[in-house]
NUDRENKOL-41110 format. One record per residue (C-alpha): residue number from 1; x, y, z. Coordinates in nm, 2 decimals. Layout:
// residues N
<num=NUM u=X v=Y w=Z>
...
***
This chain:
// residues 481
<num=1 u=0.00 v=0.00 w=0.00>
<num=2 u=0.14 v=0.34 w=-0.11>
<num=3 u=0.05 v=0.69 w=-0.01>
<num=4 u=-0.14 v=0.96 w=-0.19>
<num=5 u=-0.03 v=1.31 w=-0.27>
<num=6 u=-0.30 v=1.56 w=-0.39>
<num=7 u=-0.17 v=1.84 w=-0.60>
<num=8 u=-0.37 v=2.15 w=-0.67>
<num=9 u=-0.36 v=2.23 w=-1.04>
<num=10 u=-0.49 v=2.59 w=-0.99>
<num=11 u=-0.69 v=2.72 w=-1.28>
<num=12 u=-0.58 v=2.43 w=-1.49>
<num=13 u=-0.33 v=2.62 w=-1.71>
<num=14 u=0.05 v=2.61 w=-1.71>
<num=15 u=0.09 v=2.96 w=-1.56>
<num=16 u=-0.11 v=2.88 w=-1.25>
<num=17 u=0.09 v=2.57 w=-1.17>
<num=18 u=0.31 v=2.63 w=-0.86>
<num=19 u=0.67 v=2.52 w=-0.85>
<num=20 u=0.59 v=2.29 w=-0.57>
<num=21 u=0.32 v=2.12 w=-0.77>
<num=22 u=0.55 v=2.09 w=-1.07>
<num=23 u=0.82 v=1.93 w=-0.85>
<num=24 u=0.58 v=1.66 w=-0.74>
<num=25 u=0.45 v=1.60 w=-1.09>
<num=26 u=0.81 v=1.55 w=-1.22>
<num=27 u=0.87 v=1.26 w=-0.99>
<num=28 u=0.83 v=0.90 w=-1.11>
<num=29 u=0.51 v=0.84 w=-0.92>
<num=30 u=0.19 v=0.73 w=-1.09>
<num=31 u=-0.01 v=1.04 w=-1.18>
<num=32 u=-0.39 v=1.06 w=-1.23>
<num=33 u=-0.53 v=1.40 w=-1.34>
<num=34 u=-0.88 v=1.51 w=-1.28>
<num=35 u=-0.91 v=1.57 w=-1.66>
<num=36 u=-0.68 v=1.56 w=-1.96>
<num=37 u=-0.87 v=1.85 w=-2.12>
<num=38 u=-0.71 v=2.10 w=-1.89>
<num=39 u=-0.45 v=2.32 w=-2.06>
<num=40 u=-0.19 v=2.20 w=-1.81>
<num=41 u=-0.21 v=1.85 w=-1.95>
<num=42 u=-0.05 v=1.96 w=-2.28>
<num=43 u=0.23 v=2.13 w=-2.08>
<num=44 u=0.30 v=1.81 w=-1.89>
<num=45 u=0.32 v=1.61 w=-2.22>
<num=46 u=0.57 v=1.86 w=-2.36>
<num=47 u=0.78 v=1.80 w=-2.05>
<num=48 u=0.76 v=1.42 w=-2.10>
<num=49 u=0.55 v=1.37 w=-1.79>
<num=50 u=0.30 v=1.08 w=-1.83>
<num=51 u=-0.04 v=1.07 w=-1.66>
<num=52 u=-0.38 v=0.90 w=-1.66>
<num=53 u=-0.71 v=1.09 w=-1.65>
<num=54 u=-1.06 v=1.05 w=-1.51>
<num=55 u=-1.22 v=1.17 w=-1.84>
<num=56 u=-1.39 v=0.84 w=-1.91>
<num=57 u=-1.57 v=0.87 w=-1.57>
<num=58 u=-1.74 v=1.19 w=-1.69>
<num=59 u=-1.91 v=0.98 w=-1.96>
<num=60 u=-2.00 v=0.69 w=-1.73>
<num=61 u=-2.11 v=0.89 w=-1.42>
<num=62 u=-2.47 v=1.02 w=-1.41>
<num=63 u=-2.39 v=1.31 w=-1.17>
<num=64 u=-2.10 v=1.47 w=-0.99>
<num=65 u=-2.16 v=1.27 w=-0.67>
<num=66 u=-2.12 v=0.95 w=-0.87>
<num=67 u=-1.81 v=1.10 w=-1.05>
<num=68 u=-1.65 v=1.18 w=-0.71>
<num=69 u=-1.72 v=0.83 w=-0.58>
<num=70 u=-1.59 v=0.66 w=-0.89>
<num=71 u=-1.29 v=0.89 w=-0.91>
<num=72 u=-1.19 v=0.83 w=-0.55>
<num=73 u=-1.24 v=0.46 w=-0.60>
<num=74 u=-1.00 v=0.45 w=-0.89>
<num=75 u=-0.73 v=0.64 w=-0.70>
<num=76 u=-0.77 v=0.41 w=-0.40>
<num=77 u=-0.73 v=0.11 w=-0.63>
<num=78 u=-0.41 v=0.26 w=-0.78>
<num=79 u=-0.26 v=0.33 w=-0.44>
<num=80 u=-0.27 v=-0.04 w=-0.36>
<num=81 u=0.02 v=-0.08 w=-0.60>
<num=82 u=0.23 v=0.21 w=-0.48>
<num=83 u=0.24 v=0.59 w=-0.44>
<num=84 u=-0.01 v=0.80 w=-0.64>
<num=85 u=-0.03 v=1.17 w=-0.73>
<num=86 u=-0.38 v=1.30 w=-0.79>
<num=87 u=-0.39 v=1.63 w=-0.99>
<num=88 u=-0.70 v=1.81 w=-0.85>
<num=89 u=-0.89 v=2.11 w=-0.97>
<num=90 u=-0.82 v=2.44 w=-0.80>
<num=91 u=-0.64 v=2.44 w=-0.46>
<num=92 u=-0.68 v=2.06 w=-0.44>
<num=93 u=-0.84 v=2.09 w=-0.10>
<num=94 u=-1.18 v=2.24 w=-0.17>
<num=95 u=-1.41 v=2.23 w=-0.47>
<num=96 u=-1.28 v=1.91 w=-0.64>
<num=97 u=-1.53 v=1.65 w=-0.54>
<num=98 u=-1.29 v=1.36 w=-0.61>
<num=99 u=-1.03 v=1.51 w=-0.38>
<num=100 u=-1.28 v=1.57 w=-0.11>
<num=101 u=-1.41 v=1.22 w=-0.13>
<num=102 u=-1.06 v=1.08 w=-0.15>
<num=103 u=-0.97 v=1.25 w=0.18>
<num=104 u=-1.27 v=1.10 w=0.35>
<num=105 u=-1.18 v=0.75 w=0.24>
<num=106 u=-0.81 v=0.79 w=0.32>
<num=107 u=-0.89 v=0.91 w=0.68>
<num=108 u=-1.12 v=0.62 w=0.73>
<num=109 u=-0.86 v=0.37 w=0.61>
<num=110 u=-0.57 v=0.55 w=0.78>
<num=111 u=-0.39 v=0.59 w=0.45>
<num=112 u=-0.13 v=0.88 w=0.45>
<num=113 u=-0.21 v=1.18 w=0.24>
<num=114 u=0.00 v=1.47 w=0.14>
<num=115 u=-0.14 v=1.79 w=0.00>
<num=116 u=0.04 v=2.04 w=-0.23>
<num=117 u=-0.21 v=2.32 w=-0.25>
<num=118 u=-0.24 v=2.51 w=-0.57>
<num=119 u=-0.36 v=2.86 w=-0.66>
<num=120 u=-0.74 v=2.84 w=-0.63>
<num=121 u=-0.90 v=2.89 w=-0.97>
<num=122 u=-1.17 v=3.10 w=-0.81>
<num=123 u=-0.94 v=3.37 w=-0.70>
<num=124 u=-0.93 v=3.53 w=-1.04>
<num=125 u=-1.31 v=3.52 w=-1.07>
<num=126 u=-1.35 v=3.68 w=-0.73>
<num=127 u=-1.10 v=3.96 w=-0.82>
<num=128 u=-1.26 v=4.03 w=-1.15>
<num=129 u=-1.61 v=4.06 w=-1.01>
<num=130 u=-1.50 v=4.27 w=-0.71>
<num=131 u=-1.59 v=4.01 w=-0.46>
<num=132 u=-1.50 v=4.07 w=-0.10>
<num=133 u=-1.55 v=3.95 w=0.26>
<num=134 u=-1.69 v=3.61 w=0.36>
<num=135 u=-1.75 v=3.36 w=0.08>
<num=136 u=-1.90 v=3.03 w=0.01>
<num=137 u=-1.79 v=2.76 w=-0.25>
<num=138 u=-2.04 v=2.51 w=-0.40>
<num=139 u=-2.05 v=2.26 w=-0.68>
<num=140 u=-2.32 v=2.34 w=-0.93>
<num=141 u=-2.52 v=2.03 w=-0.86>
<num=142 u=-2.56 v=2.14 w=-0.49>
<num=143 u=-2.70 v=2.48 w=-0.57>
<num=144 u=-3.06 v=2.38 w=-0.63>
<num=145 u=-3.11 v=2.26 w=-0.27>
<num=146 u=-2.91 v=2.54 w=-0.11>
<num=147 u=-3.04 v=2.83 w=0.10>
<num=148 u=-2.91 v=3.15 w=-0.05>
<num=149 u=-2.93 v=3.49 w=0.10>
<num=150 u=-2.69 v=3.71 w=-0.10>
<num=151 u=-2.50 v=3.82 w=0.21>
<num=152 u=-2.17 v=3.66 w=0.11>
<num=153 u=-1.97 v=3.61 w=-0.21>
<num=154 u=-2.08 v=3.29 w=-0.38>
<num=155 u=-1.85 v=3.07 w=-0.60>
<num=156 u=-2.00 v=2.79 w=-0.80>
<num=157 u=-1.78 v=2.53 w=-0.97>
<num=158 u=-1.83 v=2.26 w=-1.25>
<num=159 u=-2.09 v=2.43 w=-1.46>
<num=160 u=-2.03 v=2.17 w=-1.72>
<num=161 u=-2.34 v=2.19 w=-1.95>
<num=162 u=-2.61 v=2.45 w=-2.04>
<num=163 u=-2.89 v=2.26 w=-1.87>
<num=164 u=-2.71 v=2.26 w=-1.54>
<num=165 u=-2.61 v=2.62 w=-1.58>
<num=166 u=-2.97 v=2.70 w=-1.65>
<num=167 u=-3.08 v=2.53 w=-1.33>
<num=168 u=-2.82 v=2.73 w=-1.14>
<num=169 u=-2.93 v=3.05 w=-1.30>
<num=170 u=-3.30 v=2.99 w=-1.21>
<num=171 u=-3.20 v=2.93 w=-0.85>
<num=172 u=-2.98 v=3.23 w=-0.83>
<num=173 u=-3.25 v=3.46 w=-0.98>
<num=174 u=-3.46 v=3.39 w=-0.67>
<num=175 u=-3.21 v=3.60 w=-0.48>
<num=176 u=-3.01 v=3.80 w=-0.73>
<num=177 u=-3.12 v=4.05 w=-1.00>
<num=178 u=-3.11 v=3.93 w=-1.36>
<num=179 u=-2.85 v=4.19 w=-1.45>
<num=180 u=-2.63 v=4.12 w=-1.16>
<num=181 u=-2.27 v=4.12 w=-1.29>
<num=182 u=-2.08 v=3.80 w=-1.22>
<num=183 u=-1.74 v=3.67 w=-1.32>
<num=184 u=-1.74 v=3.37 w=-1.55>
<num=185 u=-1.44 v=3.15 w=-1.60>
<num=186 u=-1.38 v=2.85 w=-1.82>
<num=187 u=-1.03 v=2.70 w=-1.84>
<num=188 u=-0.82 v=3.00 w=-1.77>
<num=189 u=-1.03 v=3.26 w=-1.96>
<num=190 u=-1.23 v=3.50 w=-1.74>
<num=191 u=-1.49 v=3.76 w=-1.83>
<num=192 u=-1.78 v=3.96 w=-1.67>
<num=193 u=-2.13 v=3.86 w=-1.77>
<num=194 u=-2.49 v=3.93 w=-1.65>
<num=195 u=-2.64 v=3.65 w=-1.44>
<num=196 u=-2.93 v=3.61 w=-1.69>
<num=197 u=-2.67 v=3.51 w=-1.96>
<num=198 u=-2.50 v=3.23 w=-1.76>
<num=199 u=-2.65 v=2.94 w=-1.95>
<num=200 u=-2.58 v=3.10 w=-2.29>
<num=201 u=-2.20 v=3.07 w=-2.26>
<num=202 u=-2.04 v=2.87 w=-2.54>
<num=203 u=-1.75 v=2.72 w=-2.34>
<num=204 u=-1.94 v=2.55 w=-2.05>
<num=205 u=-1.74 v=2.25 w=-1.93>
<num=206 u=-1.62 v=2.09 w=-1.61>
<num=207 u=-1.37 v=2.38 w=-1.55>
<num=208 u=-1.65 v=2.65 w=-1.58>
<num=209 u=-1.71 v=2.85 w=-1.27>
<num=210 u=-1.86 v=3.17 w=-1.15>
<num=211 u=-1.80 v=3.43 w=-0.88>
<num=212 u=-2.11 v=3.61 w=-0.76>
<num=213 u=-2.06 v=3.93 w=-0.56>
<num=214 u=-2.27 v=3.97 w=-0.24>
<num=215 u=-2.57 v=4.20 w=-0.25>
<num=216 u=-2.64 v=4.53 w=-0.07>
<num=217 u=-2.97 v=4.55 w=0.12>
<num=218 u=-3.13 v=4.75 w=-0.15>
<num=219 u=-3.04 v=4.49 w=-0.42>
<num=220 u=-3.22 v=4.20 w=-0.26>
<num=221 u=-3.49 v=4.02 w=-0.45>
<num=222 u=-3.62 v=3.84 w=-0.14>
<num=223 u=-3.56 v=3.89 w=0.23>
<num=224 u=-3.54 v=3.62 w=0.50>
<num=225 u=-3.59 v=3.58 w=0.87>
<num=226 u=-3.25 v=3.72 w=0.97>
<num=227 u=-3.31 v=4.03 w=0.75>
<num=228 u=-3.62 v=4.09 w=0.97>
<num=229 u=-3.42 v=4.05 w=1.29>
<num=230 u=-3.16 v=4.30 w=1.16>
<num=231 u=-3.42 v=4.55 w=1.06>
<num=232 u=-3.60 v=4.54 w=1.40>
<num=233 u=-3.26 v=4.58 w=1.58>
<num=234 u=-3.18 v=4.88 w=1.36>
<num=235 u=-3.52 v=5.04 w=1.44>
<num=236 u=-3.47 v=4.99 w=1.81>
<num=237 u=-3.11 v=5.11 w=1.81>
<num=238 u=-3.00 v=5.46 w=1.92>
<num=239 u=-3.10 v=5.69 w=1.63>
<num=240 u=-3.37 v=5.45 w=1.52>
<num=241 u=-3.74 v=5.50 w=1.50>
<num=242 u=-3.88 v=5.70 w=1.80>
<num=243 u=-4.20 v=5.49 w=1.81>
<num=244 u=-4.03 v=5.16 w=1.79>
<num=245 u=-3.78 v=5.25 w=2.06>
<num=246 u=-4.06 v=5.34 w=2.30>
<num=247 u=-4.23 v=5.00 w=2.28>
<num=248 u=-4.24 v=4.74 w=2.56>
<num=249 u=-4.37 v=4.39 w=2.60>
<num=250 u=-4.68 v=4.54 w=2.76>
<num=251 u=-4.74 v=4.81 w=2.50>
<num=252 u=-4.72 v=4.56 w=2.22>
<num=253 u=-4.99 v=4.32 w=2.36>
<num=254 u=-5.28 v=4.48 w=2.17>
<num=255 u=-5.07 v=4.47 w=1.85>
<num=256 u=-5.01 v=4.09 w=1.89>
<num=257 u=-5.38 v=4.03 w=1.93>
<num=258 u=-5.48 v=4.25 w=1.64>
<num=259 u=-5.23 v=4.10 w=1.40>
<num=260 u=-5.34 v=3.74 w=1.49>
<num=261 u=-5.70 v=3.83 w=1.42>
<num=262 u=-5.61 v=4.00 w=1.09>
<num=263 u=-5.43 v=3.68 w=0.99>
<num=264 u=-5.74 v=3.48 w=1.07>
<num=265 u=-5.95 v=3.72 w=0.86>
<num=266 u=-5.72 v=3.66 w=0.56>
<num=267 u=-5.77 v=3.29 w=0.61>
<num=268 u=-6.15 v=3.33 w=0.60>
<num=269 u=-6.12 v=3.54 w=0.29>
<num=270 u=-5.90 v=3.27 w=0.12>
<num=271 u=-5.66 v=3.55 w=0.01>
<num=272 u=-5.31 v=3.40 w=-0.01>
<num=273 u=-5.12 v=3.72 w=-0.07>
<num=274 u=-5.31 v=3.89 w=0.22>
<num=275 u=-5.24 v=3.60 w=0.44>
<num=276 u=-4.87 v=3.61 w=0.36>
<num=277 u=-4.87 v=3.98 w=0.45>
<num=278 u=-5.06 v=3.93 w=0.77>
<num=279 u=-4.84 v=3.63 w=0.88>
<num=280 u=-4.54 v=3.87 w=0.82>
<num=281 u=-4.70 v=4.10 w=1.08>
<num=282 u=-4.75 v=3.82 w=1.32>
<num=283 u=-4.38 v=3.72 w=1.28>
<num=284 u=-4.29 v=4.08 w=1.32>
<num=285 u=-4.44 v=4.08 w=1.67>
<num=286 u=-4.24 v=3.77 w=1.77>
<num=287 u=-3.92 v=3.93 w=1.65>
<num=288 u=-4.00 v=4.26 w=1.81>
<num=289 u=-4.05 v=4.10 w=2.15>
<num=290 u=-3.73 v=3.90 w=2.11>
<num=291 u=-3.53 v=4.22 w=2.04>
<num=292 u=-3.67 v=4.38 w=2.35>
<num=293 u=-3.57 v=4.06 w=2.54>
<num=294 u=-3.22 v=4.08 w=2.40>
<num=295 u=-3.18 v=4.44 w=2.50>
<num=296 u=-3.27 v=4.35 w=2.86>
<num=297 u=-3.04 v=4.05 w=2.84>
<num=298 u=-3.33 v=3.82 w=2.92>
<num=299 u=-3.35 v=3.62 w=2.60>
<num=300 u=-3.30 v=3.66 w=2.23>
<num=301 u=-3.44 v=3.53 w=1.90>
<num=302 u=-3.21 v=3.23 w=1.93>
<num=303 u=-3.37 v=3.13 w=2.26>
<num=304 u=-3.71 v=3.16 w=2.09>
<num=305 u=-3.63 v=2.94 w=1.79>
<num=306 u=-3.44 v=2.69 w=2.01>
<num=307 u=-3.73 v=2.66 w=2.25>
<num=308 u=-3.99 v=2.60 w=1.98>
<num=309 u=-3.77 v=2.35 w=1.79>
<num=310 u=-3.69 v=2.16 w=2.11>
<num=311 u=-4.06 v=2.16 w=2.19>
<num=312 u=-4.16 v=2.02 w=1.85>
<num=313 u=-3.90 v=1.75 w=1.87>
<num=314 u=-3.98 v=1.65 w=2.23>
<num=315 u=-4.36 v=1.65 w=2.17>
<num=316 u=-4.34 v=1.44 w=1.85>
<num=317 u=-4.16 v=1.13 w=1.98>
<num=318 u=-4.36 v=0.93 w=1.72>
<num=319 u=-4.15 v=1.12 w=1.45>
<num=320 u=-3.82 v=1.19 w=1.63>
<num=321 u=-3.82 v=0.89 w=1.87>
<num=322 u=-3.95 v=0.54 w=1.91>
<num=323 u=-4.31 v=0.61 w=2.03>
<num=324 u=-4.60 v=0.50 w=1.81>
<num=325 u=-4.89 v=0.73 w=1.74>
<num=326 u=-5.10 v=0.63 w=1.44>
<num=327 u=-5.40 v=0.86 w=1.49>
<num=328 u=-5.44 v=1.23 w=1.56>
<num=329 u=-5.60 v=1.15 w=1.89>
<num=330 u=-5.30 v=0.95 w=2.00>
<num=331 u=-5.07 v=1.23 w=1.90>
<num=332 u=-5.27 v=1.48 w=2.11>
<num=333 u=-5.27 v=1.24 w=2.41>
<num=334 u=-4.89 v=1.21 w=2.39>
<num=335 u=-4.86 v=1.58 w=2.35>
<num=336 u=-5.06 v=1.66 w=2.67>
<num=337 u=-4.87 v=1.40 w=2.87>
<num=338 u=-4.53 v=1.53 w=2.76>
<num=339 u=-4.65 v=1.89 w=2.82>
<num=340 u=-4.77 v=1.81 w=3.17>
<num=341 u=-4.43 v=1.65 w=3.25>
<num=342 u=-4.22 v=1.93 w=3.09>
<num=343 u=-4.41 v=2.20 w=3.28>
<num=344 u=-4.38 v=2.01 w=3.61>
<num=345 u=-4.76 v=1.99 w=3.67>
<num=346 u=-4.83 v=1.75 w=3.95>
<num=347 u=-5.21 v=1.79 w=3.97>
<num=348 u=-5.49 v=1.83 w=3.72>
<num=349 u=-5.57 v=2.17 w=3.88>
<num=350 u=-5.23 v=2.29 w=3.80>
<num=351 u=-5.28 v=2.19 w=3.44>
<num=352 u=-5.61 v=2.38 w=3.43>
<num=353 u=-5.45 v=2.69 w=3.59>
<num=354 u=-5.19 v=2.69 w=3.32>
<num=355 u=-5.45 v=2.78 w=3.05>
<num=356 u=-5.38 v=3.14 w=2.95>
<num=357 u=-5.64 v=3.37 w=3.10>
<num=358 u=-5.60 v=3.63 w=2.83>
<num=359 u=-5.77 v=3.40 w=2.57>
<num=360 u=-6.11 v=3.51 w=2.44>
<num=361 u=-6.37 v=3.39 w=2.69>
<num=362 u=-6.53 v=3.12 w=2.47>
<num=363 u=-6.19 v=2.98 w=2.38>
<num=364 u=-6.08 v=3.00 w=2.74>
<num=365 u=-6.39 v=2.80 w=2.85>
<num=366 u=-6.33 v=2.54 w=2.58>
<num=367 u=-5.97 v=2.48 w=2.68>
<num=368 u=-6.05 v=2.46 w=3.05>
<num=369 u=-6.32 v=2.21 w=2.99>
<num=370 u=-6.08 v=2.00 w=2.77>
<num=371 u=-5.83 v=1.99 w=3.06>
<num=372 u=-6.10 v=1.89 w=3.31>
<num=373 u=-6.21 v=1.61 w=3.07>
<num=374 u=-5.86 v=1.47 w=3.07>
<num=375 u=-5.91 v=1.41 w=3.44>
<num=376 u=-6.23 v=1.22 w=3.37>
<num=377 u=-6.45 v=1.51 w=3.47>
<num=378 u=-6.68 v=1.49 w=3.17>
<num=379 u=-7.01 v=1.35 w=3.03>
<num=380 u=-6.98 v=1.02 w=2.84>
<num=381 u=-7.15 v=1.17 w=2.53>
<num=382 u=-7.29 v=1.50 w=2.40>
<num=383 u=-7.65 v=1.41 w=2.51>
<num=384 u=-7.53 v=1.43 w=2.87>
<num=385 u=-7.45 v=1.80 w=2.83>
<num=386 u=-7.80 v=1.91 w=2.73>
<num=387 u=-7.97 v=1.88 w=3.07>
<num=388 u=-7.71 v=2.12 w=3.22>
<num=389 u=-7.81 v=2.38 w=2.96>
<num=390 u=-8.18 v=2.34 w=3.05>
<num=391 u=-8.09 v=2.37 w=3.42>
<num=392 u=-7.89 v=2.69 w=3.37>
<num=393 u=-8.16 v=2.83 w=3.14>
<num=394 u=-8.43 v=2.78 w=3.40>
<num=395 u=-8.22 v=2.95 w=3.66>
<num=396 u=-8.18 v=3.25 w=3.43>
<num=397 u=-8.56 v=3.25 w=3.36>
<num=398 u=-8.63 v=3.26 w=3.74>
<num=399 u=-8.44 v=3.58 w=3.78>
<num=400 u=-8.58 v=3.77 w=3.48>
<num=401 u=-8.89 v=3.91 w=3.65>
<num=402 u=-8.66 v=4.11 w=3.89>
<num=403 u=-8.36 v=4.14 w=3.66>
<num=404 u=-8.25 v=4.48 w=3.79>
<num=405 u=-8.26 v=4.36 w=4.15>
<num=406 u=-8.05 v=4.05 w=4.08>
<num=407 u=-7.81 v=4.20 w=3.83>
<num=408 u=-7.49 v=4.03 w=3.97>
<num=409 u=-7.67 v=3.70 w=4.02>
<num=410 u=-7.81 v=3.72 w=3.66>
<num=411 u=-7.46 v=3.79 w=3.52>
<num=412 u=-7.33 v=3.48 w=3.70>
<num=413 u=-7.62 v=3.25 w=3.58>
<num=414 u=-7.59 v=3.38 w=3.22>
<num=415 u=-7.22 v=3.30 w=3.24>
<num=416 u=-7.30 v=2.95 w=3.36>
<num=417 u=-7.54 v=2.91 w=3.07>
<num=418 u=-7.27 v=3.00 w=2.82>
<num=419 u=-7.03 v=2.77 w=2.99>
<num=420 u=-7.28 v=2.48 w=2.96>
<num=421 u=-7.33 v=2.56 w=2.59>
<num=422 u=-6.96 v=2.54 w=2.53>
<num=423 u=-6.96 v=2.19 w=2.67>
<num=424 u=-7.18 v=2.09 w=2.37>
<num=425 u=-6.94 v=2.24 w=2.13>
<num=426 u=-6.65 v=2.06 w=2.29>
<num=427 u=-6.82 v=1.72 w=2.28>
<num=428 u=-6.88 v=1.78 w=1.91>
<num=429 u=-6.53 v=1.90 w=1.86>
<num=430 u=-6.65 v=2.24 w=1.72>
<num=431 u=-6.46 v=2.55 w=1.82>
<num=432 u=-6.72 v=2.79 w=1.98>
<num=433 u=-6.52 v=3.10 w=1.89>
<num=434 u=-6.53 v=3.02 w=1.52>
<num=435 u=-6.89 v=2.91 w=1.53>
<num=436 u=-6.99 v=3.24 w=1.69>
<num=437 u=-6.78 v=3.43 w=1.44>
<num=438 u=-6.97 v=3.25 w=1.16>
<num=439 u=-7.31 v=3.32 w=1.33>
<num=440 u=-7.23 v=3.69 w=1.36>
<num=441 u=-7.12 v=3.71 w=0.99>
<num=442 u=-7.44 v=3.53 w=0.89>
<num=443 u=-7.65 v=3.77 w=1.09>
<num=444 u=-7.48 v=4.07 w=0.93>
<num=445 u=-7.53 v=3.93 w=0.58>
<num=446 u=-7.90 v=3.86 w=0.64>
<num=447 u=-7.95 v=4.20 w=0.81>
<num=448 u=-7.81 v=4.37 w=0.51>
<num=449 u=-8.04 v=4.17 w=0.28>
<num=450 u=-8.34 v=4.26 w=0.49>
<num=451 u=-8.25 v=4.63 w=0.48>
<num=452 u=-8.21 v=4.62 w=0.10>
<num=453 u=-8.55 v=4.44 w=0.07>
<num=454 u=-8.72 v=4.70 w=0.30>
<num=455 u=-8.57 v=4.99 w=0.11>
<num=456 u=-8.67 v=4.83 w=-0.23>
<num=457 u=-9.03 v=4.83 w=-0.11>
<num=458 u=-9.01 v=5.20 w=-0.04>
<num=459 u=-9.00 v=5.17 w=0.34>
<num=460 u=-8.77 v=5.25 w=0.63>
<num=461 u=-8.67 v=4.99 w=0.87>
<num=462 u=-8.75 v=5.21 w=1.17>
<num=463 u=-9.11 v=5.24 w=1.05>
<num=464 u=-9.16 v=4.86 w=1.02>
<num=465 u=-9.30 v=4.65 w=1.30>
<num=466 u=-9.10 v=4.36 w=1.43>
<num=467 u=-9.35 v=4.12 w=1.27>
<num=468 u=-9.28 v=4.28 w=0.93>
<num=469 u=-8.91 v=4.26 w=0.97>
<num=470 u=-8.94 v=3.90 w=1.08>
<num=471 u=-9.13 v=3.83 w=0.76>
<num=472 u=-8.85 v=3.98 w=0.55>
<num=473 u=-8.60 v=3.78 w=0.76>
<num=474 u=-8.78 v=3.45 w=0.70>
<num=475 u=-8.79 v=3.51 w=0.33>
<num=476 u=-8.42 v=3.58 w=0.32>
<num=477 u=-8.35 v=3.27 w=0.53>
<num=478 u=-8.57 v=3.06 w=0.30>
<num=479 u=-8.39 v=3.19 w=-0.01>
<num=480 u=-8.05 v=3.11 w=0.13>
<num=481 u=-8.16 v=2.75 w=0.20>
***
């Protein structure tokens, strides 16, 4: 068993070959080049340096992952007979899939590897395009599944055909403007092109690569979560917006409620773009509170996302663990048990007390009843809930003759009546809040229809008797049905 030396061929031409690389290539070791189509191959031939190539693997491999696997396998087979020099693209450390895979296998098999780094072929592209700061290097095949934000310089290698270049272009256009100037290189030739022209280049091959400069804030096509975090931090910073700087957790409470209801309204309207806009406002509230928390050194947005991700993983053991839950009811049962344990609730009363008291009253009642039912405090079926409604209704009726005298008691009994009605909703698994919203919307719709009908008959609603208005109402109701 021999050893492996990985030599970076730089941009692939003679001029970018380092003296150290040339010294290794002039030895009598077996040499395998990434490709014989590189200009450096002709230079080696003129110097009498023999080599093999992986060019046949390009024809036989369906993608770059397969090429990397097959190329590394061939080098590993060669090293069984003695020392091998592998001539890699670029620096020889990053960007050449065969070299990267070869290093993984060599580490696993404890085979000694030497590296003679070359001049990275991307350096020229970066300089030409004016790239600066942090950067990211990717193979073209990996771009379609990548999360791109335009905050750092992006280098993409091995754009070896127009179809692949087109896929890369489409992905980049989600983030970058069509006219964004990028550096394009093939072999050792470099030029500036517009991003939209990437797949129209005539010299696309395995040496083709691009350097994509990062974007300023105003050039972005899309913004992501971390852009929102940065914007809120800027608004809250000294010299930021006076209104935003004055806000507190407490002052923002009405905004949180309002934005949630506006999102629900967009859902009811089945308006996708409106819903996207309103969900952005809901997200804004979460980020705003997190920024206030960061300023107070209480918590930050990382604590928020960590908490919710941990919660989702812990409460879905049927997905992330070994627990079985084949129905939605089983999932909810697991959820409540895990929730009870994670919050340290020892009694059912503590579970009920944990229900947020700021919920709308109908929703609050619904959730409290669900918690009580989990302790077995519940009717067996929905029919068992009706006698309680009749009981509470009769108690209200008894107080009506002297309603003014028994104002407080009447308020209490009417509350009991509503609470009893919520039990029927719960047993039928119908959300009372949504049902009442629907009833109010239906009332408004029918009221408007009644008013139009009355006006069409040349009357005024105030001049009609209740019996007349009921007549109109019944006709509208019959027409709807």
